[in-house]
C-alpha distance (Angstrom), angle and dihedral (degrees) to the residues before:
residue distance angle dihedral
L1 . . .
R2 3.79 . .
Y3 3.83 93.0 .
T4 3.80 98.5 42.2
D5 3.81 116.6 116.0
F6 3.81 99.0 -134.4
G7 3.81 89.8 174.8
R8 3.81 87.8 79.6
C9 3.82 92.1 51.0
K10 3.78 128.3 80.1
S11 3.78 130.0 -145.5
G12 3.81 110.0 -75.2
D13 3.82 96.2 28.0
T14 3.80 115.3 138.2
L15 3.79 118.1 -143.7
R16 3.81 126.1 -161.7
Y17 3.79 123.3 -140.1
A18 3.79 136.2 178.4
G19 3.77 126.6 -156.8
F20 3.78 140.3 174.7
H21 3.80 118.6 -127.3
D22 3.80 132.2 162.4
G23 3.81 93.3 -9.5
E24 3.79 94.5 -50.9
W25 3.82 134.6 99.9
L26 3.79 113.0 -125.9
S27 3.78 128.1 -163.4
F28 3.79 122.9 -159.2
R29 3.80 141.4 164.3
V30 3.78 128.2 -136.7
C31 3.80 126.2 -166.3
L32 3.81 123.2 -148.3
A33 3.80 107.2 -132.8
G34 3.82 93.4 -175.7
T35 3.79 138.3 -99.4
K36 3.77 128.5 -50.9
M37 3.80 137.3 -180.0
L38 3.82 111.6 -123.4
G39 3.78 130.0 -174.7
K40 3.76 135.1 33.6
G41 3.79 134.1 -91.7
K42 3.79 114.1 -24.4
N43 3.80 91.1 -2.5
K44 3.81 94.2 64.5
R45 3.81 111.4 129.9
E46 3.77 133.4 -179.2
T47 3.81 109.8 -126.1
Y48 3.78 141.5 -178.3
E49 3.79 113.2 -122.2
L50 3.81 112.4 -142.4
Y51 3.78 135.7 176.3
P52 3.80 132.7 -173.8
V53 3.81 116.4 -113.5
G54 3.79 120.0 -132.6
L55 3.79 96.4 16.2
A56 3.80 101.8 149.3
T57 3.79 130.6 157.5
S58 3.78 134.0 142.2
F59 3.85 87.8 -107.5
L60 3.82 95.8 61.4
R61 3.80 126.3 72.9
G62 3.77 130.1 -148.8
E63 3.78 138.0 16.0
N64 3.83 97.2 -68.5
P65 3.80 104.3 18.4
A66 3.80 98.9 169.2
R67 3.79 126.5 57.0
I68 3.78 134.6 171.4
W69 3.78 130.6 -169.2
I70 3.80 120.4 -152.2
E71 3.79 129.0 -176.3
T72 3.79 118.8 -95.9
A73 3.83 88.2 -141.2
D74 3.82 119.2 101.3
A75 3.82 93.2 -95.7
R76 3.87 91.1 61.8
R77 3.80 91.6 -156.6
P78 3.80 117.3 179.2
V79 3.82 110.6 -107.4
M80 3.82 104.7 178.3
A81 3.80 141.4 -1.6
K82 3.79 128.3 -162.6
L83 3.80 131.1 -170.3
E84 3.82 125.7 -172.8
T85 3.80 115.6 -150.8
Y86 3.77 136.6 166.3
F87 3.82 87.4 -107.1
G88 3.80 93.6 55.5
N89 3.78 140.2 -75.4
F90 3.77 123.5 -58.4
R91 3.79 119.8 -154.8
V92 3.79 126.1 -178.8
D93 3.80 120.2 -167.8
L94 3.79 108.7 -158.1
Q95 3.82 115.1 -150.9
E96 3.79 135.6 -177.0
């Protein structure tokens, strides 16, 4: 995700990725939900909002239960992650 040029994508586009983990090739899709400003005051950052497509388990709730926000700047650092479950919502704010 860090090297993807999201500037050429529009909201709703689905991107395909492949990765290697634990001796196995994995294939997954990520949808670009759009851009969003996160933070307050001097810490405000423009981010891309992304969510995995086809992520379904009995633990997760809703149509798109996991979301991640990454900076639009060249570093593409993750800023926030959110997961919706039947036990409640989990939100992680990632800071420098």
